[in-house]
C-alpha positions in Angstrom: 276.5 -107.5 132.4 273.1 -106.0 131.3 271.6 -109.6 131.7 272.9 -109.9 135.3 271.6 -106.4 136.1 268.2 -107.4 134.8 268.3 -110.7 136.7 268.9 -109.3 140.1 266.6 -106.6 141.9 269.7 -104.7 142.9 272.4 -103.1 140.7 275.5 -105.2 140.5 277.6 -102.4 142.2 275.2 -102.5 145.2 274.9 -106.2 145.5 278.0 -106.6 147.8 276.5 -104.0 150.3 273.1 -105.6 150.1 274.5 -109.2 150.7 276.7 -107.8 153.7 273.5 -106.2 155.0 271.4 -109.3 154.8 274.3 -111.3 156.2 274.3 -109.4 159.3 270.6 -108.7 159.5 269.6 -112.3 159.1 272.2 -113.8 161.3 271.6 -111.5 164.2 267.7 -112.0 163.9 268.0 -115.8 164.1 270.6 -115.6 166.7 268.3 -113.6 168.9 265.6 -116.2 168.7 268.0 -119.0 169.5 269.6 -117.1 172.3 266.5 -116.3 174.2 264.9 -119.7 173.4 268.0 -121.3 175.1 268.2 -118.8 177.9 264.5 -119.7 178.9 265.1 -123.4 179.1 264.7 -124.7 175.6 267.9 -126.3 174.3 266.5 -127.2 170.8 268.4 -124.5 169.0 271.6 -124.9 171.0 271.8 -128.6 170.2 271.4 -127.8 166.5 274.3 -125.2 166.8 272.1 -122.2 166.2 273.1 -120.2 169.4 275.9 -118.7 167.3 276.7 -115.6 165.1 278.1 -117.9 162.6 276.0 -116.8 159.4 276.5 -120.3 157.7 274.2 -122.1 160.2 271.4 -119.6 159.6 271.5 -118.9 156.0 269.1 -120.7 153.5 270.7 -120.5 150.0 267.3 -120.6 148.2 265.9 -118.0 150.6 268.8 -115.5 149.7 268.6 -116.2 145.9 264.8 -115.5 146.0 265.4 -112.2 148.0 268.0 -111.1 145.4 265.8 -112.0 142.4 262.2 -111.8 143.7 262.6 -109.1 146.5 261.5 -111.5 149.2 263.3 -114.3 150.9 264.1 -116.0 154.3 266.8 -117.6 156.6 266.6 -120.9 158.2 264.0 -120.6 160.9 265.2 -121.4 164.6 263.2 -124.3 165.9 261.5 -123.5 169.4 259.8 -126.0 171.6 257.7 -123.9 174.0 257.0 -126.8 176.2 260.5 -126.4 177.5 259.6 -123.0 179.0 258.5 -122.5 182.5 256.1 -119.9 181.4 255.3 -120.8 177.9 253.2 -117.9 176.8 255.3 -115.1 178.2 258.6 -116.6 177.2 257.3 -117.7 173.7 256.3 -114.0 173.3 259.8 -112.7 174.2 261.5 -115.2 171.9 259.2 -114.2 169.0 259.8 -110.6 169.5 263.5 -111.0 169.9 264.2 -111.3 166.2 262.4 -108.2 165.0 263.6 -106.1 167.9 267.3 -107.3 167.1 266.7 -105.6 163.6 265.4 -102.4 165.1 268.6 -102.3 167.3 270.9 -102.9 164.4 269.0 -100.1 162.5 269.4 -97.7 165.5 273.0 -98.4 166.0 273.8 -98.2 162.2 271.9 -94.8 162.0 273.6 -93.4 165.0 277.0 -94.4 163.5 276.3 -93.0 160.1 274.6 -89.8 161.6 277.7 -89.2 163.7 280.2 -89.7 160.7 278.1 -87.0 159.0 277.4 -84.7 161.9 281.1 -84.7 162.9 282.3 -84.0 159.4 284.1 -87.2 159.0 282.2 -88.0 155.8 282.8 -84.6 154.4 286.5 -84.9 154.8 286.7 -88.3 152.8 288.4 -87.1 149.6 288.1 -90.5 147.8 284.8 -90.5 146.0 284.5 -94.2 145.7 285.2 -94.6 149.5 282.6 -92.1 150.3 280.0 -93.7 148.1 280.8 -97.1 149.4 280.3 -95.9 153.0 277.1 -93.9 152.4 275.6 -96.7 150.2 276.2 -99.4 152.8 274.9 -97.3 155.7 271.8 -96.3 153.8 271.0 -99.9 152.8 271.9 -101.4 156.1 269.9 -99.0 158.2 266.8 -99.0 155.9 266.8 -102.7 155.3 266.9 -103.4 159.2 264.0 -100.9 160.0 262.0 -102.6 157.2 262.7 -106.0 158.5 261.6 -104.9 161.9 258.3 -103.6 160.6 257.8 -106.5 158.1 258.4 -109.4 160.6 255.7 -108.0 162.9 252.9 -108.5 160.2 250.7 -111.0 162.0 250.7 -113.7 159.2 252.5 -117.0 159.3 255.5 -117.6 158.9 256.4 -114.3 160.4 257.2 -113.5 164.0 254.2 -111.3 164.3 251.9 -114.2 163.9 253.5 -115.9 166.8 253.3 -112.8 168.9 249.7 -112.7 168.2 249.0 -116.3 169.0 250.6 -115.6 172.5 248.7 -112.4 173.1 245.1 -113.8 172.1 243.2 -116.0 174.6 244.0 -119.7 174.3 240.6 -120.5 172.8 241.0 -118.0 170.0 244.6 -119.1 169.3 243.6 -122.6 168.8 241.0 -121.5 166.4 243.6 -119.4 164.6 245.8 -122.4 164.2 243.1 -124.2 162.2 243.1 -121.6 159.5 246.9 -121.1 159.7 247.6 -122.9 156.2 245.2 -120.5 154.5 246.9 -117.5 156.3 250.1 -118.5 154.6 248.5 -118.3 151.1 247.3 -114.8 152.1 250.9 -113.9 152.9 252.2 -115.2 149.6 249.5 -113.4 147.7 250.5 -110.0 149.5 254.0 -110.6 148.3 253.4 -111.8 144.8 250.3 -109.7 143.7 251.5 -106.1 142.9 248.1 -104.4 143.8 248.3 -106.2 147.2 251.9 -105.2 147.6 250.9 -101.6 146.9 248.7 -101.4 149.9 250.8 -103.6 152.3 254.4 -104.1 151.7 255.2 -100.7 150.0 253.8 -98.6 152.8 256.0 -100.5 155.2 259.0 -99.4 153.0 257.9 -95.9 153.2 257.4 -96.1 157.0 260.9 -97.6 157.3 262.4 -94.9 155.3 260.6 -92.3 157.4 261.9 -93.8 160.6 265.4 -93.9 159.2 265.2 -90.3 158.0 263.7 -88.9 161.0 265.9 -90.8 163.5 269.0 -89.9 161.4 268.0 -86.2 161.3 267.4 -86.3 165.1 271.0 -87.6 165.6 272.6 -85.1 163.2 270.7 -82.4 164.9 272.8 -83.1 168.1 275.9 -81.9 166.3 
């Protein structure tokens, strides 16, 4: 048991909650990309069966294992052919933003639900300590993770959505030049994830900001009660 605890970044008793969290977060994120791409006229994702909330078609096993062990991972990216869009730049921008915004929506809904349970006294009236801990742990992990994924995916480096957003916002001439150095940008992204000093000034502040968003919004909802 000690070996397994040391292998995974999360305590074994919290793994079920984390797996459920990423199951929902990754699935909804990729579905959002596929849904809007199909809605705007690109059937690529639909033909591959990606316009669905079935997590099996969105999950990448290696990506999930890396997330559990190394702290960063991925789902199967949704293929998008922007040439099928009537207005490629505008519609590509919306498709790219759909994923991170879906995580923000999940975080907001989850925080409202948990804050309501606390504010109305439902949590206080739960006498079973294990059930109370399970509910509190799940909502904390679910809400914080989705706030973080919203922020993390907006980093303007490939392969994240923020990079695609940046591409569509920049003038075409600059976007083309950006594509020329895209392969090097990916290495920068990997260094940020792997090298501790770089993580300390990039990824870790995002965790703190995500926690602040979760805490402030939760307190706002609780204050209504």
